[in-house]
NUTORSE-860269 format. One record per atom (N, C-alpha, C): residue in three letters; x, y, z. Coordinates in steps of 0.02 Angstrom, whole numbers, plus 50000, padded with zeros to 5 digits. Last residue first. Layout:
! residues N
ALAXYZ ...
//
This chain:
! residues 104
PRO551575521655450 PRO552175520755416 PRO552635527055410 VAL550885521055609 VAL550915524755543 VAL551585523755516 LEU549815513155721 LEU550505513055695 LEU550435517055627 GLY548545512455773 GLY548995517555800 GLY549665517755767 PHE548285494655748 PHE548015501655766 PHE548585506255795 GLU549015486155613 GLU548985487255682 GLU548725494455702 PHE548205480855467 PHE548645485855498 PHE548515485755577 ALA547305471755420 ALA547985471755396 ALA548515475655426 GLY546315464455553 GLY546425468255493 GLY547155468155471 ILE546215463855723 ILE545875460855664 ILE545985466255605 ASP547725463955810 ASP547185467355790 ASP546885462655734 VAL548495452855936 VAL548465455655865 VAL547775458555849 ILE548875456056099 ILE548445452056050 ILE548415456055984 PRO550445454856188 PRO549895458556155 PRO549475454356108 PRO549755440756276 PRO549705447356252 PRO550375449856233 GLY550285423656224 GLY550055429456268 GLY549995435656241 GLN550665411956158 GLN551125417656163 GLN550965422956211 PRO549595403556162 PRO550075402556212 PRO550595407556217 GLY548175415356138 GLY548555409556124 GLY549155408656174 PRO547375427256148 PRO548115427856151 PRO548505422056135 ASN546035432056066 ASN546325425356086 ASN547115426756088 GLY545235447756114 GLY545425442156068 GLY545755436156102 THR545105457756193 THR544515454056187 THR544695447856145 ASN545815469456293 ASN545985462656258 ASN545455458456256 PRO545165485756265 PRO545205479756304 PRO545425474056259 ALA546125500356231 ALA545645495256208 ALA545705489256250 SER547155508856258 SER546465511756258 SER545945506456246 LEU548325502156236 LEU548115503056304 LEU547435506056314 ALA548625490356128 ALA548285496656127 ALA548045497656193 GLU550125482356094 GLU549665483256149 GLU549325489856141 GLN550535473855948 GLN550575479755986 GLN550015480356041 PHE551205464555834 PHE550905463155901 PHE551025469255942 ARG551795469655718 ARG551095466055716 ARG550835465955787 PRO552775483455671 PRO552595478055720 PRO551935475955726 LEU552625486355495 LEU552715488755562 LEU552505482955613 GLY552325484055369 GLY553025482255388 GLY553185484555463 ASN551095485755331 ASN551495491655320 ASN552245489655343 LEU550455474355365 LEU550535475555299 LEU550985481855279 ASP551475470255513 ASP550845471055479 ASP550955472255404 VAL552585457455575 VAL552475464155549 VAL551765464155515 PRO552875444155611 PRO552965449555663 PRO552785456655638 THR552045428955599 THR552245434655561 THR552265441255606 PRO552575418455736 PRO552045421555698 PRO552315427855658 GLU554055407755697 GLU553645412255738 GLU553095415655697 ALA554715400355605 ALA554125397155635 ALA553705402155678 THR555855406655565 THR555295406255516 THR554685402255543 ASN557045415355623 ASN556515411555648 ASN555945412155599 GLY557985424855582 GLY558125417855574 GLY557595413155598 ASP557675437955583 ASP557965435855640 ASP558135428255641 ARG557065445955480 ARG557735443355473 ARG558025441455536 ASP555765448255471 ASP556085452555524 ASP556815450555523 LEU555265439155383 LEU555255446355367 LEU555575450955412 ASP555405425355341 ASP555815427955389 ASP555855436055376 LEU554475418555269 LEU554925423155231 LEU555445426155276 VAL553695412755368 VAL554065409355327 VAL554615412355285 ASP553035415355498 ASP553545420555469 ASP554005417055419 PRO551415408655503 PRO552115408755523 PRO552535413055475 PRO549855418655529 PRO550295413355493 PRO551065413655515 VAL548855419555659 VAL549325423355623 VAL549795418355593 ALA548065412255742 ALA547835412455672 ALA548325416455634 THR548395414455874 THR548575407655844 THR548395407655773 ASN547895427355900 ASN548685426355893 ASN548805419455862 ASP546595434055839 ASP546775428055867 ASP547495426655855 GLY545965450455885 GLY546155445155838 GLY546335438755881 ALA545775461855958 ALA545175456955956 ALA545345451355914 ASP546435474055965 ASP546585468656016 ASP546095463456015 ILE545135481355877 ILE545775482055910 ILE545845477655966 CYS543875480155831 CYS544355474755804 CYS545075476355836 PRO543005490255873 PRO542955483555908 PRO543485478155884 SER543785505855878 SER543615500355843 SER543555494055882 GLY544275517255956 GLY543635514155971 GLY543365508155929 THR545155524855822 THR545065524355901 THR544325521755912 MET545185514855673 MET545145520755711 MET545025518855780 LEU546265505055574 LEU545785505455629 LEU545795511655662 SER546445507355395 SER546705506155462 SER546195506755514 PHE545865510955274 PHE545705504455302 PHE546185502955367 THR545975523955239 THR546545520055216 THR546485512755242 PRO544865529655299 PRO544875529755229 PRO545415525055201 SER544695518555447 SER544815524955415 SER544805524455337 PHE543405508855514 PHE544025509155471 PHE544085515955452 LEU542505503555617 LEU542805509855621 LEU543465510055584 PRO541625493255602 PRO542315491055627 PRO542785498055638 ASP540085492555654 ASP540485497155631 ASP541205495755650 LEU539595479155671 LEU539135484555663 LEU539455490455631 ALA540455467255569 ALA540395471155626 ALA539945476855618 ASP540925453255503 ASP540385457555497 ASP540305461055562 LEU542285446455410 LEU542025449155468 LEU541385452755449 ASN543245431855361 ASN542735437155340 ASN542385439755399 GLY544025421255424 GLY544315427955400 GLY543805433655370 ALA543075408255364 ALA543565411255409 ALA543875416955377 GLY541395410555310 GLY542015407555309 GLY542545410955354 PHE540265418955322 PHE540425415955261 PHE541095413655258 MET540885428555460 MET540315426855421 MET540595423955355 ALA541295432255623 ALA541535429155557 ALA540975427055523 VAL541085447155701 VAL540825440755697 VAL541015438155625 CYS541395458655826 CYS541655456155762 CYS541475449055760 GLY541015463355949 GLY540625465655894 GLY540855462955823 ALA541595458056056 ALA541895464256035 ALA541585467055967 SER540915446856080 SER540855452156127 SER541105458456107 PRO541195438555972 PRO540535442255968 PRO540475448156026 ASN542455435855881 ASN542445438055953 ASN541745441755957 GLN542235426755779 GLN542975428455796 GLN542955431255872 SER541075413155773 SER541235420055788 SER541955420855806 VAL540175403955657 VAL540775403755701 VAL540945411155713 
//
């Protein structure tokens, strides 16, 4: 099953595990410029915000923040949208724990 083979990210050994020629991770595991995982995720796979992390009262929306607590859905203008926008539409989530270009 492939997450997005045209972007170079292919799911291996179960959902969520990826094999990319070079995902271009930084030493802190954020995505570097040119990573095939930028805007290549699946918006429908983002779990619901059951803990209401953004405190807006909506626990059914997709989790709106990344592991650093920064906005999860960011448009990287330098990267093509190769992932699945789902019914919510772009921006498309990045593959990984951190959104590209955001620094805490």
